[in-house]
Backbone as CSV, one residue per row, in Angstrom:
resi,resn,N_x,N_y,N_z,CA_x,CA_y,CA_z,C_x,C_y,C_z
1,MET,9.972,15.169,-5.417,9.532,13.838,-5.018,8.022,13.844,-4.988
2,SER,7.427,12.885,-5.669,5.981,12.819,-5.757,5.466,11.528,-5.126
3,SER,4.147,11.443,-5.030,3.515,10.214,-4.552,3.855,9.047,-5.470
4,LEU,3.979,9.337,-6.758,4.344,8.285,-7.709,5.710,7.704,-7.366
5,ASP,6.648,8.546,-6.968,7.976,8.051,-6.598,7.890,7.099,-5.403
6,VAL,7.002,7.402,-4.459,6.824,6.521,-3.305,6.272,5.176,-3.766
7,SER,5.316,5.217,-4.672,4.758,3.987,-5.207,5.830,3.171,-5.926
8,LEU,6.625,3.843,-6.748,7.707,3.159,-7.469,8.728,2.581,-6.494
9,LEU,9.005,3.305,-5.409,9.926,2.814,-4.386,9.412,1.498,-3.808
10,LEU,8.148,1.480,-3.420,7.570,0.271,-2.829,7.488,-0.880,-3.820
11,ASP,7.387,-0.553,-5.089,7.332,-1.591,-6.132,8.721,-2.037,-6.577
12,GLY,9.777,-1.434,-6.023,11.138,-1.816,-6.385,11.531,-1.390,-7.786
13,GLN,10.958,-0.280,-8.268,11.194,0.151,-9.639,12.109,1.371,-9.756
14,LEU,12.825,1.710,-8.696,13.750,2.840,-8.753,15.187,2.336,-8.762
15,ASN,16.060,3.075,-9.454,17.475,2.723,-9.389,18.021,3.183,-8.033
16,ALA,19.272,2.881,-7.757,19.850,3.147,-6.433,19.788,4.628,-6.067
17,GLU,20.126,5.512,-6.989,20.114,6.952,-6.694,18.684,7.443,-6.445
18,GLU,17.742,6.996,-7.277,16.341,7.383,-7.094,15.793,6.844,-5.772
19,CYS,16.223,5.638,-5.423,15.801,5.024,-4.165,16.291,5.844,-2.972
20,ARG,17.559,6.253,-2.998,18.100,7.089,-1.920,17.319,8.390,-1.802
21,ALA,17.024,9.022,-2.930,16.281,10.284,-2.923,14.871,10.076,-2.362
22,ALA,14.229,8.987,-2.758,12.877,8.710,-2.275,12.875,8.456,-0.770
23,LEU,13.839,7.688,-0.286,13.936,7.428,1.151,14.237,8.699,1.925
24,GLN,15.094,9.547,1.375,15.405,10.826,2.023,14.143,11.687,2.103
25,ALA,13.368,11.710,1.024,12.125,12.492,1.024,11.150,11.945,2.063
26,CYS,11.066,10.630,2.182,10.184,10.038,3.192,10.645,10.390,4.603
27,ALA,11.952,10.504,4.777,12.492,10.830,6.093,12.276,12.288,6.474
28,THR,12.137,13.162,5.482,12.074,14.596,5.783,10.740,15.251,5.443
29,ASP,9.863,14.553,4.753,8.596,15.148,4.298,7.436,14.320,4.851
30,ALA,6.646,14.919,5.730,5.542,14.200,6.367,4.531,13.683,5.338
31,GLY,4.292,14.432,4.282,3.360,13.996,3.244,3.830,12.744,2.551
32,ARG,5.133,12.684,2.228,5.668,11.483,1.579,5.659,10.312,2.555
33,ARG,5.904,10.573,3.834,5.850,9.513,4.846,4.430,8.955,4.936
34,ASP,3.441,9.841,4.893,2.045,9.391,4.916,1.737,8.547,3.685
35,ASP,2.228,8.994,2.510,2.038,8.221,1.283,2.627,6.823,1.439
36,PHE,3.851,6.760,1.958,4.534,5.480,2.133,3.700,4.554,3.014
37,THR,3.236,5.069,4.150,2.458,4.260,5.083,1.170,3.770,4.445
38,LEU,0.453,4.661,3.789,-0.811,4.289,3.163,-0.600,3.275,2.045
39,TYR,0.374,3.527,1.168,0.618,2.613,0.049,1.067,1.247,0.550
40,ALA,1.878,1.225,1.600,2.330,-0.054,2.150,1.147,-0.831,2.733
41,LEU,0.255,-0.137,3.425,-0.924,-0.792,3.987,-1.845,-1.318,2.894
42,VAL,-2.061,-0.516,1.860,-2.898,-0.966,0.745,-2.279,-2.202,0.103
43,GLY,-0.969,-2.174,-0.101,-0.285,-3.339,-0.667,-0.465,-4.576,0.197
44,ASP,-0.369,-4.405,1.515,-0.570,-5.537,2.417,-1.977,-6.102,2.288
45,VAL,-2.963,-5.220,2.222,-4.345,-5.680,2.090,-4.533,-6.434,0.786
46,LEU,-4.001,-5.889,-0.306,-4.164,-6.540,-1.603,-3.465,-7.899,-1.664
47,ARG,-2.371,-8.039,-0.900,-1.657,-9.323,-0.869,-2.239,-10.266,0.182
48,GLY,-3.225,-9.786,0.943,-3.837,-10.629,1.967,-3.047,-10.705,3.248
49,ASN,-2.146,-9.764,3.454,-1.352,-9.727,4.675,-2.017,-8.799,5.681
50,SER,-3.116,-9.244,6.245,-3.788,-8.395,7.219,-3.268,-8.715,8.611
51,PHE,-3.377,-7.761,9.473,-2.918,-7.890,10.839,-4.043,-7.436,11.760
52,PRO,-4.110,-8.003,12.955,-5.150,-7.542,13.875,-5.015,-6.028,14.074
53,ASP,-6.125,-5.339,13.888,-6.102,-3.895,14.078,-7.511,-3.433,14.423
54,ASP,-7.741,-2.149,14.339,-9.047,-1.591,14.689,-10.016,-1.628,13.509
55,GLY,-9.732,-2.433,12.501,-10.587,-2.522,11.332,-10.091,-1.705,10.163
56,PHE,-8.935,-1.092,10.296,-8.399,-0.237,9.243,-8.208,-1.013,7.947
57,SER,-7.638,-2.221,8.024,-7.422,-3.029,6.822,-8.744,-3.367,6.156
58,ARG,-9.755,-3.677,6.936,-11.070,-3.987,6.371,-11.675,-2.763,5.693
59,ARG,-11.477,-1.585,6.274,-11.994,-0.357,5.659,-11.274,-0.067,4.344
60,ILE,-9.969,-0.336,4.277,-9.234,-0.131,3.023,-9.794,-1.070,1.960
61,PHE,-9.976,-2.351,2.301,-10.490,-3.311,1.345,-11.897,-2.912,0.887
62,ALA,-12.745,-2.507,1.814,-14.100,-2.076,1.459,-14.057,-0.859,0.538
63,ARG,-13.141,0.045,0.807,-13.018,1.245,-0.040,-12.565,0.862,-1.445
64,LEU,-11.600,-0.038,-1.536,-11.147,-0.493,-2.848,-12.304,-1.123,-3.618
65,GLN,-13.090,-1.938,-2.940,-14.243,-2.555,-3.589,-15.236,-1.491,-4.045
66,SER,-15.509,-0.512,-3.190,-16.493,0.525,-3.527,-16.019,1.400,-4.678
67,GLU,-14.707,1.500,-4.858,-14.160,2.317,-5.940,-13.991,1.514,-7.227
68,GLY,-14.428,0.263,-7.200,-14.431,-0.530,-8.422,-13.106,-1.171,-8.791
69,VAL,-12.196,-1.340,-7.834,-10.930,-2.017,-8.121,-11.246,-3.449,-8.541
70,LYS,-10.708,-3.862,-9.662,-11.001,-5.195,-10.200,-10.237,-6.260,-9.411
71,MET,-11.007,-7.229,-8.923,-10.441,-8.345,-8.174,-11.115,-9.625,-8.660
72,GLU,-10.475,-10.741,-8.409,-11.070,-12.032,-8.756,-12.402,-12.178,-8.035
73,PRO,-13.417,-12.737,-8.707,-14.698,-12.964,-8.026,-14.498,-13.803,-6.765
74,GLY,-15.079,-13.375,-5.682,-14.981,-14.097,-4.418,-13.689,-13.868,-3.661
75,TYR,-12.754,-13.093,-4.223,-11.470,-12.846,-3.565,-11.668,-11.998,-2.319
76,ASP,-11.172,-12.468,-1.209,-11.239,-11.722,0.041,-9.899,-11.875,0.750
77,PRO,-9.011,-10.890,0.602,-7.691,-11.008,1.225,-7.742,-11.002,2.739
78,LEU,-8.877,-10.646,3.302,-8.990,-10.606,4.750,-9.744,-11.808,5.309
79,GLY,-10.169,-12.691,4.411,-10.893,-13.887,4.856,-9.974,-14.833,5.609
80,ASP,-10.581,-15.772,6.290,-9.808,-16.723,7.083,-9.058,-17.735,6.233
81,GLU,-9.589,-18.043,5.057,-8.947,-19.052,4.211,-8.050,-18.383,3.185
82,ARG,-6.820,-18.798,3.140,-5.843,-18.257,2.189,-5.604,-19.306,1.120
83,PRO,-5.315,-18.878,-0.121,-5.005,-19.866,-1.170,-3.728,-20.610,-0.866
């Protein structure tokens, strides 16, 4: 089970058997559980589903911007105005 499998799981791209294996790995492997949590949070930030927190979502968004992730000009998933 790899980090890619966790990503595919969250994207709904695994068949039923692969999904069971990925969930089992997340339940028994702390590294895969960490991957799941991080990927889910990144997905939430990219979709603009931020939640009140200690600034973690804002730091993820800032990191994505600093790493050159392509986004629409002016797009701010954490802004007050949603499309």
